[in-house]
KOLROTOR-445205 format. One record per residue (C-alpha): residue in three letters; residue number from 1; x, y negated, z; chain. Coordinates in nm, 2 decimals, padded with zeros to 4 digits. Each point is the difference from the previous one (the first is absolute). Layout:
REM KOLROTOR-445205
<rest=ALA; nr=NUM; u=X; v=Y; w=Z; kette=A>
...
END
This chain:
REM KOLROTOR-445205
<rest=UNK; nr=1; u=00.00; v=00.00; w=-00.01; kette=A>
<rest=UNK; nr=2; u=00.12; v=-00.34; w=-00.06; kette=A>
<rest=UNK; nr=3; u=-00.04; v=-00.09; w=00.38; kette=A>
<rest=UNK; nr=4; u=00.30; v=00.26; w=00.05; kette=A>
<rest=UNK; nr=5; u=-00.20; v=00.21; w=00.24; kette=A>
<rest=UNK; nr=6; u=-00.07; v=-00.27; w=00.26; kette=A>
<rest=UNK; nr=7; u=00.36; v=-00.07; w=00.11; kette=A>
<rest=UNK; nr=8; u=-00.02; v=-00.21; w=00.29; kette=A>
<rest=UNK; nr=9; u=-00.38; v=00.02; w=00.05; kette=A>
<rest=UNK; nr=10; u=-00.11; v=-00.07; w=00.37; kette=A>
<rest=UNK; nr=11; u=-00.29; v=00.20; w=00.14; kette=A>
<rest=UNK; nr=12; u=00.01; v=-00.14; w=00.34; kette=A>
<rest=UNK; nr=13; u=-00.32; v=-00.17; w=00.16; kette=A>
<rest=UNK; nr=14; u=-00.09; v=-00.18; w=00.30; kette=A>
<rest=UNK; nr=15; u=-00.38; v=00.04; w=-00.01; kette=A>
<rest=UNK; nr=16; u=-00.23; v=00.18; w=00.26; kette=A>
<rest=UNK; nr=17; u=-00.05; v=00.37; w=-00.05; kette=A>
<rest=UNK; nr=18; u=-00.37; v=-00.04; w=-00.08; kette=A>
<rest=UNK; nr=19; u=00.06; v=-00.28; w=-00.27; kette=A>
<rest=UNK; nr=20; u=00.27; v=00.27; w=-00.16; kette=A>
<rest=UNK; nr=21; u=-00.25; v=00.28; w=00.05; kette=A>
<rest=UNK; nr=22; u=-00.27; v=-00.18; w=-00.18; kette=A>
<rest=UNK; nr=23; u=00.22; v=-00.13; w=-00.27; kette=A>
<rest=UNK; nr=24; u=00.14; v=00.39; w=-00.05; kette=A>
<rest=UNK; nr=25; u=-00.37; v=00.11; w=-00.03; kette=A>
<rest=UNK; nr=26; u=-00.06; v=-00.26; w=-00.29; kette=A>
<rest=UNK; nr=27; u=00.31; v=00.14; w=-00.18; kette=A>
<rest=UNK; nr=28; u=-00.11; v=00.37; w=00.06; kette=A>
<rest=UNK; nr=29; u=-00.35; v=-00.08; w=-00.13; kette=A>
<rest=UNK; nr=30; u=00.18; v=-00.13; w=-00.33; kette=A>
<rest=UNK; nr=31; u=-00.13; v=-00.35; w=00.04; kette=A>
<rest=UNK; nr=32; u=00.20; v=-00.28; w=-00.18; kette=A>
<rest=UNK; nr=33; u=00.15; v=-00.25; w=00.23; kette=A>
<rest=UNK; nr=34; u=-00.04; v=-00.36; w=-00.15; kette=A>
<rest=UNK; nr=35; u=00.20; v=-00.32; w=00.09; kette=A>
<rest=UNK; nr=36; u=-00.21; v=-00.12; w=00.24; kette=A>
<rest=UNK; nr=37; u=-00.07; v=00.30; w=00.21; kette=A>
<rest=UNK; nr=38; u=00.17; v=00.05; w=00.32; kette=A>
<rest=UNK; nr=39; u=00.31; v=00.21; w=-00.04; kette=A>
<rest=UNK; nr=40; u=00.30; v=00.10; w=00.21; kette=A>
<rest=UNK; nr=41; u=00.32; v=-00.21; w=-00.01; kette=A>
<rest=UNK; nr=42; u=00.20; v=00.29; w=-00.12; kette=A>
<rest=UNK; nr=43; u=-00.24; v=00.08; w=-00.26; kette=A>
<rest=UNK; nr=44; u=00.01; v=-00.35; w=-00.15; kette=A>
<rest=UNK; nr=45; u=00.38; v=00.01; w=00.02; kette=A>
<rest=UNK; nr=46; u=00.04; v=00.32; w=-00.16; kette=A>
<rest=UNK; nr=47; u=-00.23; v=-00.12; w=-00.28; kette=A>
<rest=UNK; nr=48; u=00.20; v=-00.33; w=-00.06; kette=A>
<rest=UNK; nr=49; u=00.34; v=00.17; w=-00.02; kette=A>
<rest=UNK; nr=50; u=-00.15; v=00.27; w=-00.23; kette=A>
<rest=UNK; nr=51; u=-00.18; v=-00.22; w=-00.25; kette=A>
<rest=UNK; nr=52; u=00.27; v=-00.26; w=00.02; kette=A>
<rest=UNK; nr=53; u=00.28; v=00.26; w=-00.08; kette=A>
<rest=UNK; nr=54; u=-00.24; v=00.15; w=-00.29; kette=A>
<rest=UNK; nr=55; u=-00.06; v=-00.36; w=-00.13; kette=A>
<rest=UNK; nr=56; u=00.37; v=-00.09; w=00.01; kette=A>
<rest=UNK; nr=57; u=00.09; v=00.33; w=-00.18; kette=A>
<rest=UNK; nr=58; u=-00.23; v=-00.07; w=-00.28; kette=A>
<rest=UNK; nr=59; u=00.16; v=-00.36; w=-00.05; kette=A>
<rest=UNK; nr=60; u=00.35; v=00.11; w=00.03; kette=A>
<rest=UNK; nr=61; u=-00.08; v=00.32; w=-00.21; kette=A>
<rest=UNK; nr=62; u=-00.06; v=-00.26; w=-00.30; kette=A>
<rest=UNK; nr=63; u=00.36; v=-00.07; w=-00.01; kette=A>
<rest=UNK; nr=64; u=00.18; v=00.33; w=-00.11; kette=A>
<rest=UNK; nr=65; u=-00.27; v=00.03; w=-00.27; kette=A>
<rest=UNK; nr=66; u=-00.01; v=-00.36; w=-00.09; kette=A>
<rest=UNK; nr=67; u=00.37; v=00.03; w=-00.08; kette=A>
<rest=UNK; nr=68; u=-00.09; v=00.22; w=-00.30; kette=A>
<rest=UNK; nr=69; u=-00.27; v=-00.21; w=-00.18; kette=A>
<rest=UNK; nr=70; u=00.20; v=-00.17; w=-00.24; kette=A>
<rest=UNK; nr=71; u=00.21; v=00.34; w=-00.06; kette=A>
<rest=UNK; nr=72; u=-00.29; v=00.25; w=-00.06; kette=A>
<rest=UNK; nr=73; u=00.05; v=00.18; w=-00.34; kette=A>
<rest=UNK; nr=74; u=-00.32; v=-00.12; w=-00.16; kette=A>
<rest=UNK; nr=75; u=-00.25; v=-00.26; w=00.00; kette=A>
<rest=UNK; nr=76; u=-00.26; v=00.27; w=00.14; kette=A>
<rest=UNK; nr=77; u=00.23; v=00.07; w=00.29; kette=A>
<rest=UNK; nr=78; u=00.06; v=-00.36; w=00.06; kette=A>
<rest=UNK; nr=79; u=-00.38; v=-00.07; w=00.03; kette=A>
<rest=UNK; nr=80; u=-00.07; v=00.31; w=00.22; kette=A>
<rest=UNK; nr=81; u=00.29; v=-00.08; w=00.24; kette=A>
<rest=UNK; nr=82; u=-00.10; v=-00.38; w=00.00; kette=A>
<rest=UNK; nr=83; u=-00.37; v=00.13; w=00.10; kette=A>
<rest=UNK; nr=84; u=00.13; v=00.22; w=00.26; kette=A>
<rest=UNK; nr=85; u=00.22; v=-00.26; w=00.18; kette=A>
<rest=UNK; nr=86; u=-00.30; v=-00.23; w=-00.01; kette=A>
<rest=UNK; nr=87; u=-00.22; v=00.27; w=00.16; kette=A>
<rest=UNK; nr=88; u=00.25; v=00.03; w=00.28; kette=A>
<rest=UNK; nr=89; u=-00.02; v=-00.37; w=00.07; kette=A>
<rest=UNK; nr=90; u=-00.37; v=00.04; w=00.04; kette=A>
<rest=UNK; nr=91; u=00.04; v=00.27; w=00.24; kette=A>
<rest=UNK; nr=92; u=00.21; v=-00.20; w=00.20; kette=A>
<rest=UNK; nr=93; u=-00.27; v=-00.28; w=-00.02; kette=A>
<rest=UNK; nr=94; u=-00.28; v=00.24; w=00.12; kette=A>
<rest=UNK; nr=95; u=00.24; v=00.13; w=00.28; kette=A>
<rest=UNK; nr=96; u=00.10; v=-00.32; w=00.14; kette=A>
<rest=UNK; nr=97; u=-00.35; v=-00.12; w=00.00; kette=A>
<rest=UNK; nr=98; u=-00.12; v=00.31; w=00.19; kette=A>
<rest=UNK; nr=99; u=00.29; v=-00.06; w=00.25; kette=A>
<rest=UNK; nr=100; u=-00.11; v=-00.37; w=00.06; kette=A>
<rest=UNK; nr=101; u=-00.37; v=00.13; w=00.11; kette=A>
<rest=UNK; nr=102; u=00.20; v=00.11; w=00.31; kette=A>
<rest=UNK; nr=103; u=00.12; v=-00.34; w=00.09; kette=A>
<rest=UNK; nr=104; u=00.35; v=-00.02; w=-00.16; kette=A>
<rest=UNK; nr=105; u=00.09; v=-00.24; w=-00.30; kette=A>
<rest=UNK; nr=106; u=00.17; v=00.09; w=-00.29; kette=A>
<rest=UNK; nr=107; u=00.27; v=-00.26; w=00.09; kette=A>
<rest=UNK; nr=108; u=00.07; v=00.18; w=00.32; kette=A>
<rest=UNK; nr=109; u=00.03; v=00.34; w=-00.17; kette=A>
<rest=UNK; nr=110; u=00.23; v=-00.14; w=-00.25; kette=A>
<rest=UNK; nr=111; u=00.22; v=-00.17; w=00.25; kette=A>
<rest=UNK; nr=112; u=00.04; v=00.35; w=00.17; kette=A>
<rest=UNK; nr=113; u=00.08; v=00.16; w=-00.31; kette=A>
<rest=UNK; nr=114; u=00.28; v=-00.26; w=-00.10; kette=A>
<rest=UNK; nr=115; u=00.13; v=00.01; w=00.38; kette=A>
<rest=UNK; nr=116; u=00.04; v=00.39; w=-00.01; kette=A>
<rest=UNK; nr=117; u=-00.25; v=00.06; w=00.26; kette=A>
<rest=UNK; nr=118; u=-00.27; v=00.15; w=-00.24; kette=A>
<rest=UNK; nr=119; u=00.08; v=00.27; w=-00.24; kette=A>
<rest=UNK; nr=120; u=-00.08; v=00.11; w=-00.34; kette=A>
<rest=UNK; nr=121; u=00.02; v=00.36; w=-00.17; kette=A>
<rest=UNK; nr=122; u=00.37; v=00.12; w=00.00; kette=A>
<rest=UNK; nr=123; u=-00.06; v=00.12; w=-00.37; kette=A>
<rest=UNK; nr=124; u=00.04; v=-00.35; w=-00.14; kette=A>
<rest=UNK; nr=125; u=00.35; v=-00.05; w=00.15; kette=A>
<rest=UNK; nr=126; u=00.12; v=00.24; w=-00.29; kette=A>
<rest=UNK; nr=127; u=00.11; v=-00.14; w=-00.34; kette=A>
<rest=UNK; nr=128; u=-00.17; v=00.06; w=-00.33; kette=A>
<rest=UNK; nr=129; u=00.30; v=00.11; w=-00.22; kette=A>
<rest=UNK; nr=130; u=-00.18; v=00.11; w=-00.31; kette=A>
<rest=UNK; nr=131; u=-00.33; v=-00.01; w=-00.19; kette=A>
<rest=UNK; nr=132; u=-00.07; v=00.34; w=00.13; kette=A>
<rest=UNK; nr=133; u=-00.02; v=-00.14; w=00.35; kette=A>
<rest=UNK; nr=134; u=-00.30; v=-00.18; w=-00.08; kette=A>
<rest=UNK; nr=135; u=-00.19; v=00.33; w=-00.10; kette=A>
<rest=UNK; nr=136; u=00.14; v=00.18; w=00.30; kette=A>
<rest=UNK; nr=137; u=-00.11; v=-00.28; w=00.23; kette=A>
<rest=UNK; nr=138; u=-00.34; v=00.02; w=-00.14; kette=A>
<rest=UNK; nr=139; u=00.00; v=00.39; w=00.02; kette=A>
<rest=UNK; nr=140; u=00.15; v=00.06; w=00.33; kette=A>
<rest=UNK; nr=141; u=-00.01; v=-00.34; w=00.20; kette=A>
<rest=UNK; nr=142; u=-00.36; v=-00.08; w=-00.11; kette=A>
<rest=UNK; nr=143; u=-00.09; v=00.35; w=00.04; kette=A>
<rest=UNK; nr=144; u=00.13; v=00.03; w=00.36; kette=A>
<rest=UNK; nr=145; u=-00.19; v=-00.31; w=00.06; kette=A>
<rest=UNK; nr=146; u=-00.33; v=00.13; w=-00.13; kette=A>
<rest=UNK; nr=147; u=00.04; v=00.32; w=00.23; kette=A>
<rest=UNK; nr=148; u=00.01; v=-00.25; w=00.30; kette=A>
<rest=UNK; nr=149; u=-00.24; v=-00.25; w=-00.12; kette=A>
<rest=UNK; nr=150; u=-00.31; v=00.22; w=-00.11; kette=A>
<rest=UNK; nr=151; u=-00.05; v=00.08; w=00.38; kette=A>
<rest=UNK; nr=152; u=00.02; v=-00.37; w=00.08; kette=A>
<rest=UNK; nr=153; u=-00.31; v=-00.05; w=-00.20; kette=A>
<rest=UNK; nr=154; u=-00.16; v=00.15; w=00.33; kette=A>
<rest=UNK; nr=155; u=00.20; v=-00.20; w=00.23; kette=A>
<rest=UNK; nr=156; u=-00.21; v=-00.10; w=00.30; kette=A>
<rest=UNK; nr=157; u=00.06; v=-00.39; w=-00.06; kette=A>
<rest=UNK; nr=158; u=-00.26; v=-00.11; w=-00.26; kette=A>
<rest=UNK; nr=159; u=00.22; v=-00.26; w=-00.20; kette=A>
<rest=UNK; nr=160; u=00.30; v=00.22; w=-00.04; kette=A>
<rest=UNK; nr=161; u=-00.22; v=00.31; w=-00.11; kette=A>
<rest=UNK; nr=162; u=-00.19; v=-00.21; w=-00.25; kette=A>
<rest=UNK; nr=163; u=00.31; v=-00.16; w=-00.14; kette=A>
<rest=UNK; nr=164; u=00.16; v=00.33; w=-00.05; kette=A>
<rest=UNK; nr=165; u=-00.29; v=00.11; w=-00.22; kette=A>
<rest=UNK; nr=166; u=00.11; v=-00.21; w=-00.28; kette=A>
<rest=UNK; nr=167; u=00.35; v=00.04; w=00.07; kette=A>
<rest=UNK; nr=168; u=00.00; v=00.37; w=-00.03; kette=A>
<rest=UNK; nr=169; u=-00.17; v=-00.01; w=-00.34; kette=A>
<rest=UNK; nr=170; u=00.27; v=-00.23; w=-00.11; kette=A>
<rest=UNK; nr=171; u=00.28; v=00.20; w=00.12; kette=A>
<rest=UNK; nr=172; u=-00.13; v=00.32; w=-00.14; kette=A>
<rest=UNK; nr=173; u=00.02; v=-00.17; w=-00.35; kette=A>
<rest=UNK; nr=174; u=00.36; v=-00.10; w=00.09; kette=A>
<rest=UNK; nr=175; u=00.08; v=00.36; w=00.10; kette=A>
<rest=UNK; nr=176; u=-00.12; v=00.12; w=-00.35; kette=A>
<rest=UNK; nr=177; u=00.18; v=-00.27; w=-00.18; kette=A>
<rest=UNK; nr=178; u=00.33; v=00.07; w=00.16; kette=A>
<rest=UNK; nr=179; u=-00.04; v=00.39; w=-00.04; kette=A>
<rest=UNK; nr=180; u=-00.08; v=-00.07; w=-00.38; kette=A>
<rest=UNK; nr=181; u=00.34; v=-00.20; w=-00.04; kette=A>
<rest=UNK; nr=182; u=00.18; v=00.28; w=00.16; kette=A>
<rest=UNK; nr=183; u=-00.17; v=00.24; w=-00.19; kette=A>
<rest=UNK; nr=184; u=00.07; v=-00.17; w=-00.34; kette=A>
<rest=UNK; nr=185; u=00.39; v=-00.02; w=00.11; kette=A>
<rest=UNK; nr=186; u=00.00; v=00.36; w=00.11; kette=A>
<rest=UNK; nr=187; u=-00.14; v=00.11; w=-00.34; kette=A>
<rest=UNK; nr=188; u=00.26; v=-00.21; w=-00.18; kette=A>
<rest=UNK; nr=189; u=00.35; v=00.01; w=-00.10; kette=A>
<rest=UNK; nr=190; u=00.23; v=00.18; w=00.23; kette=A>
<rest=UNK; nr=191; u=00.14; v=-00.33; w=00.12; kette=A>
<rest=UNK; nr=192; u=-00.35; v=-00.12; w=00.08; kette=A>
<rest=UNK; nr=193; u=-00.07; v=00.32; w=00.20; kette=A>
<rest=UNK; nr=194; u=00.32; v=-00.04; w=00.19; kette=A>
<rest=UNK; nr=195; u=-00.10; v=-00.36; w=00.09; kette=A>
<rest=UNK; nr=196; u=-00.33; v=00.12; w=00.13; kette=A>
<rest=UNK; nr=197; u=00.20; v=00.29; w=00.20; kette=A>
<rest=UNK; nr=198; u=00.24; v=-00.25; w=00.13; kette=A>
<rest=UNK; nr=199; u=-00.29; v=-00.24; w=00.12; kette=A>
<rest=UNK; nr=200; u=-00.18; v=00.31; w=00.17; kette=A>
<rest=UNK; nr=201; u=00.34; v=00.08; w=00.17; kette=A>
<rest=UNK; nr=202; u=00.01; v=-00.35; w=00.16; kette=A>
<rest=UNK; nr=203; u=-00.35; v=-00.06; w=00.08; kette=A>
<rest=UNK; nr=204; u=-00.13; v=00.34; w=00.15; kette=A>
<rest=UNK; nr=205; u=00.16; v=-00.02; w=00.34; kette=A>
<rest=UNK; nr=206; u=-00.11; v=-00.36; w=00.07; kette=A>
<rest=UNK; nr=207; u=-00.34; v=00.07; w=-00.11; kette=A>
<rest=UNK; nr=208; u=-00.03; v=00.28; w=00.26; kette=A>
<rest=UNK; nr=209; u=00.12; v=-00.25; w=00.25; kette=A>
<rest=UNK; nr=210; u=-00.28; v=-00.24; w=-00.08; kette=A>
<rest=UNK; nr=211; u=-00.23; v=00.20; w=00.24; kette=A>
<rest=UNK; nr=212; u=00.20; v=-00.11; w=00.28; kette=A>
<rest=UNK; nr=213; u=00.19; v=00.20; w=00.27; kette=A>
<rest=UNK; nr=214; u=-00.10; v=00.35; w=00.10; kette=A>
<rest=UNK; nr=215; u=-00.31; v=00.04; w=00.22; kette=A>
<rest=UNK; nr=216; u=00.23; v=00.06; w=00.30; kette=A>
<rest=UNK; nr=217; u=00.18; v=-00.31; w=-00.04; kette=A>
<rest=UNK; nr=218; u=-00.31; v=-00.22; w=-00.09; kette=A>
<rest=UNK; nr=219; u=-00.08; v=-00.15; w=00.35; kette=A>
<rest=UNK; nr=220; u=-00.33; v=-00.16; w=-00.08; kette=A>
<rest=UNK; nr=221; u=-00.14; v=00.23; w=-00.28; kette=A>
<rest=UNK; nr=222; u=-00.22; v=00.19; w=00.26; kette=A>
<rest=UNK; nr=223; u=-00.18; v=-00.34; w=00.13; kette=A>
<rest=UNK; nr=224; u=-00.04; v=-00.10; w=-00.36; kette=A>
<rest=UNK; nr=225; u=-00.17; v=00.32; w=-00.10; kette=A>
<rest=UNK; nr=226; u=-00.21; v=-00.01; w=00.31; kette=A>
<rest=UNK; nr=227; u=-00.13; v=-00.34; w=-00.11; kette=A>
<rest=UNK; nr=228; u=-00.04; v=00.14; w=-00.35; kette=A>
<rest=UNK; nr=229; u=00.23; v=-00.28; w=-00.16; kette=A>
<rest=UNK; nr=230; u=00.18; v=00.31; w=-00.13; kette=A>
<rest=UNK; nr=231; u=-00.17; v=00.32; w=-00.10; kette=A>
<rest=UNK; nr=232; u=00.30; v=00.23; w=-00.03; kette=A>
<rest=UNK; nr=233; u=00.35; v=00.02; w=00.13; kette=A>
<rest=UNK; nr=234; u=00.32; v=-00.11; w=-00.16; kette=A>
<rest=UNK; nr=235; u=00.11; v=00.38; w=-00.05; kette=A>
<rest=UNK; nr=236; u=-00.34; v=00.10; w=-00.13; kette=A>
<rest=UNK; nr=237; u=00.00; v=-00.27; w=-00.26; kette=A>
<rest=UNK; nr=238; u=00.36; v=00.07; w=-00.11; kette=A>
<rest=UNK; nr=239; u=-00.10; v=00.37; w=-00.05; kette=A>
<rest=UNK; nr=240; u=-00.30; v=-00.10; w=-00.19; kette=A>
<rest=UNK; nr=241; u=00.22; v=-00.21; w=-00.23; kette=A>
<rest=UNK; nr=242; u=00.27; v=00.26; w=-00.06; kette=A>
<rest=UNK; nr=243; u=-00.26; v=00.28; w=-00.07; kette=A>
<rest=UNK; nr=244; u=-00.18; v=-00.23; w=-00.26; kette=A>
<rest=UNK; nr=245; u=00.32; v=-00.13; w=-00.18; kette=A>
<rest=UNK; nr=246; u=00.22; v=00.30; w=-00.02; kette=A>
<rest=UNK; nr=247; u=-00.22; v=00.15; w=-00.27; kette=A>
<rest=UNK; nr=248; u=-00.01; v=-00.33; w=-00.17; kette=A>
<rest=UNK; nr=249; u=00.38; v=00.00; w=-00.03; kette=A>
<rest=UNK; nr=250; u=00.01; v=00.36; w=-00.13; kette=A>
<rest=UNK; nr=251; u=-00.25; v=-00.08; w=-00.27; kette=A>
<rest=UNK; nr=252; u=00.24; v=-00.29; w=-00.11; kette=A>
<rest=UNK; nr=253; u=00.28; v=00.26; w=-00.01; kette=A>
<rest=UNK; nr=254; u=00.17; v=-00.20; w=00.27; kette=A>
<rest=UNK; nr=255; u=00.19; v=00.12; w=00.33; kette=A>
<rest=UNK; nr=256; u=-00.09; v=-00.12; w=00.33; kette=A>
<rest=UNK; nr=257; u=00.34; v=-00.10; w=00.15; kette=A>
<rest=UNK; nr=258; u=-00.04; v=00.24; w=00.32; kette=A>
<rest=UNK; nr=259; u=00.18; v=00.34; w=00.00; kette=A>
<rest=UNK; nr=260; u=-00.20; v=00.13; w=00.30; kette=A>
<rest=UNK; nr=261; u=-00.33; v=-00.07; w=-00.17; kette=A>
<rest=UNK; nr=262; u=-00.21; v=00.33; w=-00.05; kette=A>
<rest=UNK; nr=263; u=-00.36; v=00.11; w=00.02; kette=A>
<rest=UNK; nr=264; u=-00.12; v=00.14; w=00.34; kette=A>
<rest=UNK; nr=265; u=-00.27; v=00.22; w=-00.07; kette=A>
<rest=UNK; nr=266; u=-00.11; v=00.05; w=00.37; kette=A>
<rest=UNK; nr=267; u=-00.07; v=-00.37; w=00.05; kette=A>
<rest=UNK; nr=268; u=-00.11; v=-00.07; w=-00.37; kette=A>
<rest=UNK; nr=269; u=00.25; v=-00.27; w=-00.04; kette=A>
<rest=UNK; nr=270; u=00.35; v=-00.09; w=-00.08; kette=A>
<rest=UNK; nr=271; u=00.28; v=00.03; w=00.26; kette=A>
<rest=UNK; nr=272; u=00.27; v=-00.30; w=-00.07; kette=A>
<rest=UNK; nr=273; u=00.34; v=-00.08; w=00.12; kette=A>
<rest=UNK; nr=274; u=00.10; v=-00.25; w=00.27; kette=A>
<rest=UNK; nr=275; u=-00.06; v=-00.36; w=-00.04; kette=A>
<rest=UNK; nr=276; u=00.28; v=-00.26; w=00.07; kette=A>
<rest=UNK; nr=277; u=-00.16; v=-00.16; w=00.29; kette=A>
<rest=UNK; nr=278; u=00.31; v=-00.22; w=00.06; kette=A>
<rest=UNK; nr=279; u=-00.03; v=-00.16; w=-00.35; kette=A>
<rest=UNK; nr=280; u=-00.37; v=-00.06; w=00.07; kette=A>
<rest=UNK; nr=281; u=00.06; v=-00.18; w=00.33; kette=A>
<rest=UNK; nr=282; u=00.29; v=-00.20; w=-00.16; kette=A>
<rest=UNK; nr=283; u=-00.21; v=-00.10; w=-00.28; kette=A>
<rest=UNK; nr=284; u=-00.29; v=-00.09; w=00.21; kette=A>
<rest=UNK; nr=285; u=00.22; v=-00.23; w=00.22; kette=A>
<rest=UNK; nr=286; u=00.10; v=-00.20; w=-00.31; kette=A>
<rest=UNK; nr=287; u=00.34; v=00.16; w=-00.11; kette=A>
<rest=UNK; nr=288; u=-00.14; v=00.15; w=-00.35; kette=A>
<rest=UNK; nr=289; u=00.16; v=-00.06; w=-00.29; kette=A>
<rest=UNK; nr=290; u=-00.24; v=-00.28; w=-00.13; kette=A>
<rest=UNK; nr=291; u=-00.12; v=-00.12; w=00.36; kette=A>
<rest=UNK; nr=292; u=00.17; v=-00.34; w=-00.01; kette=A>
<rest=UNK; nr=293; u=-00.08; v=-00.08; w=-00.35; kette=A>
<rest=UNK; nr=294; u=-00.38; v=00.08; w=00.06; kette=A>
<rest=UNK; nr=295; u=-00.04; v=-00.21; w=00.30; kette=A>
<rest=UNK; nr=296; u=00.21; v=-00.29; w=-00.18; kette=A>
<rest=UNK; nr=297; u=-00.24; v=00.01; w=-00.29; kette=A>
<rest=UNK; nr=298; u=-00.31; v=00.01; w=00.22; kette=A>
<rest=UNK; nr=299; u=00.12; v=-00.31; w=00.20; kette=A>
<rest=UNK; nr=300; u=00.08; v=-00.19; w=-00.33; kette=A>
<rest=UNK; nr=301; u=-00.35; v=00.08; w=-00.12; kette=A>
<rest=UNK; nr=302; u=-00.15; v=-00.11; w=00.34; kette=A>
<rest=UNK; nr=303; u=00.19; v=-00.34; w=00.00; kette=A>
<rest=UNK; nr=304; u=-00.04; v=-00.08; w=-00.38; kette=A>
<rest=UNK; nr=305; u=-00.38; v=00.05; w=00.07; kette=A>
<rest=UNK; nr=306; u=-00.02; v=-00.23; w=00.28; kette=A>
<rest=UNK; nr=307; u=-00.11; v=-00.31; w=-00.21; kette=A>
<rest=UNK; nr=308; u=-00.29; v=00.24; w=-00.14; kette=A>
<rest=UNK; nr=309; u=-00.13; v=00.07; w=00.36; kette=A>
<rest=UNK; nr=310; u=00.03; v=-00.36; w=00.13; kette=A>
<rest=UNK; nr=311; u=-00.19; v=-00.13; w=-00.34; kette=A>
<rest=UNK; nr=312; u=-00.28; v=00.27; w=00.05; kette=A>
<rest=UNK; nr=313; u=-00.03; v=-00.11; w=00.38; kette=A>
<rest=UNK; nr=314; u=-00.01; v=-00.38; w=-00.08; kette=A>
<rest=UNK; nr=315; u=-00.25; v=00.08; w=-00.28; kette=A>
<rest=UNK; nr=316; u=-00.23; v=00.21; w=00.24; kette=A>
<rest=UNK; nr=317; u=00.01; v=-00.27; w=00.26; kette=A>
<rest=UNK; nr=318; u=-00.08; v=-00.27; w=-00.25; kette=A>
<rest=UNK; nr=319; u=-00.32; v=00.18; w=-00.12; kette=A>
<rest=UNK; nr=320; u=-00.08; v=00.08; w=00.37; kette=A>
<rest=UNK; nr=321; u=00.01; v=-00.39; w=00.06; kette=A>
<rest=UNK; nr=322; u=-00.20; v=-00.10; w=-00.30; kette=A>
<rest=UNK; nr=323; u=-00.25; v=00.26; w=00.11; kette=A>
<rest=UNK; nr=324; u=-00.03; v=-00.15; w=00.35; kette=A>
<rest=UNK; nr=325; u=-00.01; v=-00.36; w=-00.13; kette=A>
<rest=UNK; nr=326; u=-00.30; v=00.12; w=-00.24; kette=A>
<rest=UNK; nr=327; u=-00.18; v=00.14; w=00.27; kette=A>
END
């Protein structure tokens, strides 16, 4: 999930047992929690952090793909990639709006991102070295995101769940678009197939890391699942992704870069090799190959857009003043 498995979420609350029990009954009854409803402080804080991380990931995720718009191999590919990047900007907008209903401003969330307090998905701290990476991102990264996000359509918080319905529809298109790019390369010249294989080799493990740490190392996952913000654990989602994706790679004639990967008849799924969690935490903490460049680009965009935000605010104030004068 683009929120990276709720890293740093805080489930602590200070409300009375009676209040918490009544709130949990609403959750268990599958009632949607709306912005004006009473909710535990930990529930609100977890949502702000998760939705904020998700929104930041959509916006930062525009950077590695936007880098290839002018270098796409055809006009058709340029137009499709431009549309995808535009979709991701829209996803960020929906999610920032959903978070704002919880009483946090977009400015606060952005400041936390630029200061390093807030995170975005570690997957976007890796470079896109070839055109094949654009296809692999759609296939694997958006595929992993969909695996996480479809259950979010049933999230207990109404605005987040409703935003995710449209996001998932568009992400599904992005995944198919990416898979089609990789298929074209895999069925092309030997050099093109080698490019697709090289891309899969580099993106496979970071894609598995997107689901967050193992369940045993995820401190707040249980509380988030009790609140039905999450519906499945990190490891459950990772397993679903592997089981769905390995047959796709085999169809393409590509090899998943995991020598320990094998079908387990007893559990009805694939066993896989160990994930490099040292790399995962290093990248999450801002030491990925592109981490500094991503934040630098985000800060420049935020600073360069200051005049637009100021102009919009001044225009809104002027309209409000005219309306009040007319009344």
